[in-house]
C-alpha positions as CSV (number, residue, x, y, z in Angstrom):
1,M,89.6,157.6,79.2
2,S,89.8,159.4,82.3
3,R,90.2,157.8,85.6
4,L,86.7,157.9,86.5
5,E,85.9,155.8,83.4
6,A,88.8,153.7,83.9
7,E,87.4,152.8,87.4
8,S,84.1,152.3,86.1
9,E,85.0,149.8,83.6
10,S,87.4,148.1,85.5
11,T,84.3,148.0,88.3
12,S,82.1,146.1,85.7
13,R,84.7,143.7,84.5
14,R,84.9,142.8,87.9
15,A,84.0,138.8,88.4
16,P,80.7,138.7,91.2
17,L,81.1,138.3,94.5
18,I,81.5,134.9,96.0
19,G,79.9,135.6,99.1
20,A,80.6,131.9,101.3
21,L,84.2,132.4,100.1
22,T,84.7,135.7,102.1
23,G,82.6,133.9,105.1
24,I,84.8,131.5,105.5
25,R,88.3,134.0,105.9
26,A,86.3,134.6,109.4
27,L,86.3,131.1,110.3
28,A,89.8,130.7,109.1
29,A,91.3,133.6,111.6
30,F,89.4,132.7,114.2
31,W,90.7,128.9,114.2
32,V,94.3,130.5,114.4
33,F,93.1,132.4,117.5
34,L,91.7,129.3,118.6
35,R,95.2,127.7,118.3
36,H,97.2,130.5,120.3
37,F,94.6,130.8,123.1
38,R,94.3,126.7,123.4
39,T,96.1,126.6,127.0
40,E,93.9,128.9,128.2
41,I,90.9,127.0,126.7
42,V,92.1,124.3,129.3
43,D,92.5,126.4,132.1
44,A,89.1,127.7,131.5
45,L,87.3,124.3,130.7
46,G,89.1,122.1,132.9
47,P,90.0,118.8,132.1
48,G,87.9,116.1,130.7
49,P,87.1,114.6,127.5
50,V,84.7,117.4,125.9
51,T,88.0,119.6,126.7
52,Q,90.0,117.3,125.1
53,L,88.0,117.1,122.0
54,V,88.2,120.9,121.8
55,I,91.6,121.5,121.9
56,H,92.1,119.0,118.8
57,I,90.4,121.0,117.1
58,S,91.9,124.1,118.5
59,S,95.5,122.8,118.4
60,A,94.8,122.3,114.3
61,G,94.3,125.9,114.0
62,Y,97.7,125.9,112.3
63,L,96.1,124.5,109.2
64,G,94.0,127.9,108.7
65,V,96.8,130.1,107.0
66,D,96.5,126.8,104.6
67,L,92.9,127.6,104.2
68,F,94.1,131.2,103.9
69,F,96.8,130.1,100.9
70,I,94.5,128.3,98.7
71,L,91.7,131.0,98.7
72,S,94.3,133.1,97.8
73,G,94.9,131.5,94.8
74,F,91.8,130.8,93.9
75,I,90.4,134.1,94.5
76,L,92.8,135.7,92.6
77,T,92.8,133.9,89.4
78,Y,89.2,133.8,89.7
79,T,89.3,137.7,89.5
80,H,92.0,138.4,87.8
81,L,93.2,136.1,85.3
82,T,91.1,137.5,82.4
83,T,92.0,141.1,82.8
84,M,95.7,140.6,83.5
85,T,95.8,138.5,80.3
86,T,94.4,140.7,78.0
87,G,96.9,142.6,76.6
88,Y,99.5,141.6,79.5
89,G,102.8,143.3,79.6
90,W,105.2,144.2,82.2
91,R,102.5,147.4,82.9
92,K,99.9,144.7,84.5
93,A,102.2,142.5,86.7
94,V,103.6,145.9,88.2
95,G,99.9,147.0,88.4
96,F,98.6,143.9,89.9
97,L,101.5,143.8,92.3
98,W,101.1,147.3,93.4
99,L,97.8,146.3,94.1
100,R,98.5,143.5,96.2
101,L,101.0,145.5,98.2
102,A,98.2,148.5,98.7
103,R,95.9,145.6,100.2
104,V,98.5,143.7,102.8
105,W,101.9,146.2,103.4
106,P,100.2,149.4,105.0
107,L,97.9,147.4,107.9
108,T,101.1,144.9,108.4
109,A,103.9,148.3,108.7
110,F,101.5,150.1,111.2
111,V,100.7,146.4,113.7
112,L,104.2,146.1,113.7
113,M,104.6,150.3,114.9
114,L,102.0,148.6,117.5
115,F,104.3,146.1,118.5
116,G,106.9,148.0,118.8
117,A,105.1,150.4,121.2
118,Y,104.2,147.1,123.1
119,F,108.1,146.3,123.8
120,I,108.8,150.0,124.9
121,V,105.6,150.3,127.1
122,Q,106.5,146.5,129.0
123,A,110.4,147.4,129.2
124,L,109.3,150.6,130.9
125,S,106.7,149.1,133.0
126,S,108.7,146.2,134.2
127,G,112.1,147.4,133.7
128,D,113.0,144.3,131.8
129,P,115.6,145.0,129.1
130,S,114.4,141.9,127.7
131,Y,111.7,143.6,125.6
132,L,113.6,145.9,124.0
133,A,116.1,143.5,122.6
134,Q,113.2,142.0,120.8
135,A,113.1,145.5,118.8
136,D,115.5,144.2,116.5
137,P,115.7,147.2,113.9
138,G,117.2,144.9,111.1
139,R,114.4,142.5,111.3
140,L,112.2,145.5,111.3
141,V,113.3,146.2,108.5
142,M,112.9,142.3,106.6
143,H,109.5,142.7,108.2
144,L,108.8,145.9,106.3
145,T,110.0,144.7,103.1
146,L,107.8,141.6,103.6
147,L,111.0,139.4,103.3
148,N,110.8,137.6,106.9
149,G,109.7,134.4,105.7
150,W,112.2,134.0,103.3
151,F,114.9,132.7,105.1
152,P,115.2,131.0,108.5
153,S,114.3,132.9,111.4
154,T,113.0,132.6,114.7
155,L,109.5,134.3,114.8
156,D,109.7,137.9,116.1
157,W,108.1,141.0,116.0
158,N,104.6,139.9,114.7
159,G,105.4,136.2,114.8
160,V,102.1,135.6,112.6
161,D,103.0,137.8,109.6
162,W,105.4,135.4,108.3
163,S,102.3,134.3,106.5
164,V,101.9,137.9,105.0
165,S,105.6,137.5,103.4
166,A,104.7,134.0,102.1
167,E,101.9,135.8,100.4
168,W,104.1,138.2,99.2
169,M,106.0,135.6,97.3
170,A,103.1,134.2,95.8
171,Y,102.2,137.3,94.6
172,L,105.5,137.6,92.7
173,T,104.9,133.5,90.9
174,F,101.9,135.2,90.3
175,A,102.5,138.2,88.2
176,V,104.9,136.3,86.0
177,G,103.0,132.6,86.0
178,V,99.6,134.1,85.1
179,V,100.2,134.1,81.3
180,G,101.3,130.3,81.5
181,L,98.1,129.9,83.7
182,S,95.8,131.6,81.4
183,R,97.2,129.1,78.0
184,F,97.1,126.3,80.2
185,A,93.5,126.8,81.0
186,A,92.8,127.3,77.1
187,V,94.2,123.6,76.6
188,A,93.9,121.7,79.5
189,S,91.3,119.0,80.1
190,R,89.4,118.7,83.2
191,R,91.4,115.3,84.1
192,V,94.7,117.0,83.0
193,M,93.6,119.7,85.7
194,I,92.6,117.4,88.6
195,T,95.9,115.1,88.3
196,V,97.9,119.1,88.4
197,I,96.2,119.7,91.7
198,V,96.5,116.5,93.3
199,L,100.6,116.6,91.9
200,L,101.0,119.9,93.7
201,M,99.7,118.6,96.9
202,L,102.1,115.6,97.0
203,P,105.1,117.6,98.1
204,V,102.8,119.6,100.4
205,L,101.4,116.4,102.1
206,I,104.6,114.6,102.1
207,V,106.6,117.4,104.0
208,G,104.1,118.2,106.2
209,A,103.9,114.7,108.0
210,S,107.5,114.0,107.8
211,M,107.2,117.1,110.6
212,Q,106.9,116.8,114.0
213,D,104.3,116.0,116.4
214,D,102.6,120.1,117.1
215,T,104.1,121.7,114.1
216,I,102.6,124.6,112.6
217,F,104.4,123.1,109.1
218,L,106.8,126.1,109.8
219,F,109.6,125.0,112.3
220,A,112.5,122.2,111.9
221,N,112.4,119.4,113.9
222,D,115.1,120.3,115.6
223,S,114.8,123.7,116.6
224,Y,112.2,126.6,116.6
225,V,114.1,128.4,113.5
226,T,112.0,128.0,110.4
227,A,112.6,125.6,108.0
228,A,114.7,126.6,104.7
229,G,112.4,125.0,102.0
230,V,109.3,124.5,103.8
231,L,107.6,128.0,103.1
232,P,108.0,127.5,99.4
233,I,106.8,124.3,99.2
234,R,104.1,124.6,101.6
235,V,102.7,128.6,100.3
236,L,103.2,128.0,96.7
237,G,101.7,124.4,96.3
238,E,99.0,125.7,97.9
239,F,98.5,128.7,96.1
240,W,98.8,127.1,92.8
241,I,96.3,124.7,93.7
242,G,94.0,127.5,94.5
243,A,94.4,129.0,91.3
244,V,93.9,125.4,88.9
245,L,91.0,124.5,91.0
246,S,89.6,128.0,89.7
247,L,90.3,127.1,86.6
248,L,88.7,124.1,86.6
249,L,85.8,125.7,88.0
250,H,85.1,128.2,86.2
251,R,82.1,127.5,84.4
252,H,80.2,127.0,86.7
253,L,81.3,130.2,88.8
254,G,79.5,132.9,87.0
255,A,75.8,130.7,87.4
256,A,76.1,129.7,90.8
257,A,77.7,133.4,92.0
258,E,75.1,135.4,90.0
259,S,71.6,134.0,89.8
260,G,72.6,130.5,92.6
261,V,70.5,128.8,89.2
262,A,72.1,124.8,89.5
263,G,72.2,121.5,88.4
264,R,70.9,118.9,91.5
265,W,74.3,118.0,92.5
266,R,74.7,121.7,93.2
267,R,71.5,121.3,95.0
268,L,73.1,118.9,98.0
269,P,75.0,120.2,101.0
270,L,78.3,119.4,99.6
271,A,80.1,122.0,101.6
272,S,78.4,121.2,104.1
273,L,79.3,117.3,104.0
274,S,82.9,118.8,103.3
275,A,83.4,120.6,106.4
276,A,82.0,117.8,108.8
277,A,84.2,115.3,106.5
278,A,87.7,117.3,107.3
279,I,86.4,118.4,111.3
280,V,86.0,114.2,112.0
281,V,88.9,113.6,109.7
282,L,91.2,115.7,112.3
283,L,89.5,114.5,115.3
284,V,90.4,110.5,114.2
285,V,94.2,111.6,113.1
286,A,94.6,113.3,116.4
287,Y,92.8,110.6,118.7
288,N,95.0,108.1,116.8
289,D,98.2,109.5,116.4
290,P,101.1,106.8,116.2
291,L,103.8,109.4,117.1
292,H,104.3,111.5,119.9
293,F,107.9,112.8,119.9
294,M,108.6,115.9,121.0
295,R,110.7,119.1,120.8
296,A,113.3,119.5,123.5
297,G,111.8,121.5,126.6
298,Q,108.0,121.1,125.4
299,Q,105.2,120.2,127.3
300,E,103.1,117.3,125.7
301,F,100.3,117.9,128.4
302,H,99.1,120.7,129.8
303,D,97.0,120.3,133.0
304,G,96.7,116.1,132.0
305,V,95.0,117.4,128.5
306,D,97.2,116.3,125.7
307,M,98.0,119.2,123.6
308,I,99.1,118.1,120.5
309,A,98.3,118.9,116.8
310,P,99.7,115.8,115.0
311,A,101.8,116.3,112.3
312,E,100.0,113.9,110.2
313,S,96.7,116.3,110.1
314,I,97.8,117.7,106.9
315,V,96.0,115.0,105.4
316,V,92.9,117.3,105.6
317,L,94.2,119.7,103.2
318,P,92.4,117.8,100.2
319,L,89.2,118.3,101.7
320,F,89.9,121.8,101.8
321,V,90.2,121.8,98.4
322,L,86.9,120.3,98.6
323,L,85.5,122.4,100.5
324,I,86.6,125.8,98.9
325,A,85.3,124.1,95.5
326,T,81.8,123.6,97.0
327,L,81.4,126.7,98.8
328,A,82.4,128.1,95.5
329,V,79.2,126.3,93.4
330,C,76.7,125.3,95.5
331,P,75.2,128.6,97.2
332,R,72.2,126.8,98.5
333,D,74.2,124.3,100.9
334,P,73.4,125.4,104.6
335,L,76.9,126.3,105.1
336,S,77.5,128.8,102.2
337,R,74.0,130.3,103.1
338,L,75.5,130.8,106.7
339,L,79.1,132.3,105.4
340,S,76.8,134.5,102.9
341,T,75.4,136.2,105.8
342,R,76.3,139.9,106.5
343,P,78.1,139.3,109.8
344,F,80.2,136.3,108.3
345,L,80.7,139.2,105.4
346,L,81.9,141.6,107.7
347,A,84.1,139.4,109.4
348,G,85.6,137.7,106.7
349,R,87.1,141.5,105.1
350,A,88.0,142.4,108.6
351,S,89.7,138.5,108.9
352,F,92.9,139.7,107.6
353,A,93.4,142.4,110.5
354,F,92.5,140.4,112.9
355,Y,95.2,137.4,112.2
356,L,97.4,140.6,112.0
357,V,96.4,142.3,115.8
358,H,94.9,138.8,117.5
359,P,98.6,138.1,119.4
360,L,98.3,141.5,120.9
361,V,94.8,141.3,122.0
362,I,95.6,138.0,123.2
363,G,98.4,139.0,125.4
364,A,95.9,142.1,126.9
365,G,93.8,139.4,127.9
366,L,96.2,137.3,129.9
367,L,97.1,140.4,131.3
368,A,93.6,141.8,132.8
369,A,92.8,137.8,133.7
370,S,96.4,138.2,135.7
371,V,95.2,141.5,137.3
372,L,91.7,140.1,137.7
373,H,93.1,136.6,138.9
374,A,91.0,135.2,136.8
375,E,93.0,132.1,136.3
376,S,90.6,129.6,135.6
377,G,87.4,128.3,135.4
378,P,84.2,130.7,134.8
379,P,86.3,134.0,135.5
380,L,89.0,133.0,133.1
381,L,86.2,131.9,130.4
382,I,84.4,134.9,130.6
383,V,87.9,137.0,129.8
384,G,88.6,134.6,127.2
385,I,85.0,135.4,125.3
386,G,85.8,138.7,126.0
387,T,89.6,138.7,124.5
388,A,88.2,137.2,121.3
389,A,85.1,139.7,120.7
390,A,88.0,142.6,121.5
391,A,89.8,140.7,118.7
392,W,87.0,141.1,116.4
393,F,86.4,144.9,117.3
394,S,89.9,145.8,117.2
395,A,90.3,144.2,113.5
396,W,87.3,146.3,112.6
397,I,88.9,149.1,113.5
398,L,91.8,148.5,112.0
399,W,90.0,147.2,108.7
400,R,87.6,150.3,108.5
401,F,90.5,153.2,109.5
402,I,94.0,151.9,108.2
403,E,93.1,148.9,105.9
404,E,90.6,150.6,103.6
405,P,91.3,153.6,103.3
406,A,95.3,153.2,102.8
407,R,93.8,150.5,100.0
408,K,91.4,152.6,98.6
409,L,94.7,155.7,98.4
410,L,97.2,153.1,97.1
411,R,95.0,152.0,94.4
412,R,94.2,155.8,93.4
413,M,97.8,156.0,92.5
414,L,97.8,153.2,90.3
415,P,98.2,155.3,86.3
416,A,94.4,155.5,85.0
417,H,96.2,153.5,81.7
418,I,96.8,150.4,84.1
419,R,93.6,148.7,84.7
420,I,94.0,145.2,86.9
């Protein structure tokens, strides 16, 4: 079989796109952006009940990565379970890992180089050698090998790519565990699958709720060093929740994705209701946070506005699972329709680039605000909107000219007999 024929056959066997699950990636990435920009939101809007409401939602943006982890397990199972387990062998496992590496590594490495350039420019322009100290070569190697999140450390270089390292850990388990997942799918009932999802969820909920306020479900309670064991509990638990959820909904996905022909319950706005319920739960938890104990030296308020994201907000996790499930099987839902529109699909495809580059763009936006003396009110709000727009434009550039070309190039490097 020629390479062209192999690629054609692989394409024909590819699972149909579930547009809403691509679109929601854009919302998850932007939610993380809002968390990192929430102090400026306070300065732009000024103190008040509306600002407090916005900040409660923004501060919980750390949960955007949890949405990503569940989505990753769901989509990879939906896309690769059959192709990987048909004639499974070490070549299939290596091929899968190569394709996942092709998806995440080139852009991760490129943005790390952008951070290195940023450190050098800042050191030269300010004369502050501390910027060069941030460009630690040993830690760069850890980032480039995607091992930076596996061991307790501070967040350095591109601090947000700890989640890419976590994803790599999940990919390794999937490459081996997909065989067991396939056997499980063949013998497990729906009730058993739901039970497994609940059991996988419990450690995530317990560990997450035990952490301090304003946590990003990552740091130890007494420092800003990543906590040992938290990463595998969080990422592997949520990734495999997504995988089992995909099995649970398997019989419904084809019809929902291809034709939209569904039963009466699928025509209900279940995804919209799930999203609304998640927001309500986050706000109820935030407004009734029983514990306000802080890390040493960290402010609880900014300009009189509570900036805390309660650790207990992790209780929204079951609603995230329900949201992903309903988006997948309820294509007629208003939220599903919105997330399946062309702008959201494009933003969803560029969401990984947006996630990786947004800290640099935020830094540039803050520098612009300082130069323009836009430190509060409408001027800062305008700068903030411009920063968000610049982040999405930068993400599109990186996706279009770095991420996608590199992915396609590395995919073509796979031998024709390895079809994933």
